[in-house]
C-alpha positions as CSV (number, residue, x, y, z in Angstrom):
1,M,15.2,22.0,20.0
2,E,14.4,20.3,16.5
3,S,16.9,18.0,17.8
4,Q,15.3,16.8,20.4
5,S,12.3,16.3,18.8
6,S,14.2,14.3,15.6
7,A,16.0,12.3,18.6
8,A,12.5,11.1,20.0
9,S,11.3,10.4,16.8
10,L,13.9,7.8,16.4
11,Q,13.5,6.4,19.5
12,I,12.3,2.9,19.3
13,N,9.3,2.2,21.0
14,T,9.7,-1.4,22.7
15,E,6.5,-2.4,22.4
16,S,6.1,-2.3,18.8
17,G,9.6,-2.3,17.7
18,L,9.0,0.6,15.6
19,T,9.9,4.5,16.0
20,E,7.7,6.9,17.0
21,L,8.0,8.2,13.3
22,E,7.4,5.0,11.8
23,L,4.0,4.8,14.2
24,R,3.1,8.0,13.1
25,I,3.7,7.0,9.5
26,L,1.4,4.4,9.7
27,D,-1.2,6.4,11.4
28,F,-1.2,8.5,8.5
29,E,-1.7,6.0,6.2
30,K,-4.9,5.1,7.8
31,Q,-6.6,8.0,6.0
32,W,-8.2,8.3,2.8
33,W,-7.5,11.2,0.4
34,R,-9.9,12.6,-1.9
35,Y,-8.3,15.3,-3.6
36,A,-4.6,15.2,-5.6
37,G,-2.2,16.7,-3.8
38,A,-3.7,16.6,-0.6
39,K,-1.9,13.9,0.9
40,E,1.6,15.5,-0.4
41,S,1.0,18.7,1.5
42,S,0.0,16.8,4.2
43,I,3.5,14.6,4.2
44,K,5.4,18.0,3.8
45,E,3.5,20.0,6.6
46,L,3.3,16.9,9.1
47,F,6.4,15.1,8.4
48,D,8.7,17.8,6.9
49,L,9.8,15.2,4.2
50,T,9.4,15.5,0.5
51,P,7.0,13.0,-0.9
52,P,9.9,10.7,-2.6
53,A,11.4,10.6,1.0
54,Y,8.5,9.9,2.5
55,Y,7.5,7.0,0.4
56,Q,10.7,5.7,0.5
57,L,10.3,5.5,4.3
58,L,7.1,3.7,3.9
59,N,8.1,1.0,1.3
60,N,11.0,0.0,3.7
61,L,8.6,0.3,6.6
62,I,5.9,-2.0,5.6
63,D,8.3,-4.4,4.3
64,R,9.1,-5.1,8.1
65,E,7.8,-7.7,10.5
66,A,7.3,-4.9,13.1
67,A,5.2,-3.1,11.1
68,L,3.3,-6.1,9.9
69,L,2.6,-7.3,13.7
70,S,1.6,-3.7,14.1
71,Q,-1.0,-3.1,11.8
72,P,-1.4,-6.2,9.9
73,M,-4.9,-5.1,8.2
74,L,-2.9,-1.6,7.1
75,V,0.1,-3.1,6.2
76,K,-1.0,-5.9,3.8
77,R,-3.4,-3.3,2.1
78,L,-0.1,-1.1,1.3
79,R,1.7,-4.0,0.0
80,R,-1.2,-5.1,-2.0
81,L,-1.4,-1.8,-3.7
82,R,1.9,-1.5,-4.3
83,E,2.4,-5.0,-5.8
84,A,-0.5,-3.7,-8.2
85,R,1.1,-0.7,-9.0
86,T,4.6,-2.6,-9.6
87,E,2.5,-5.0,-11.8
88,A,0.8,-2.2,-13.6
89,R,4.0,-0.6,-14.5
90,S,5.7,-3.6,-15.7
91,A,2.6,-4.4,-17.9
92,G,3.0,-0.6,-19.4
93,F,0.3,0.7,-17.7
94,R,0.1,3.4,-14.9
95,L,-2.6,3.3,-12.0
């Protein structure tokens, strides 16, 4: 049964060019988190992924043109946040 749901999440939506999983990730990223750890717990529960695996998928996703076309404001915001974190790390600071 799980293989059917996993296979369904890998099918590409012809309208957006993204898989069901990728669309769910973008929808999930629209939320705001008030408490530390709440997002990581939700990642495990909703996607059955470890946080590092989730963030690797997310970073690859926001680099794709299909994601930008699907959710332009969200993807641009996520790219800006990633760039700020990268700059802070290279300057020796942590956000």
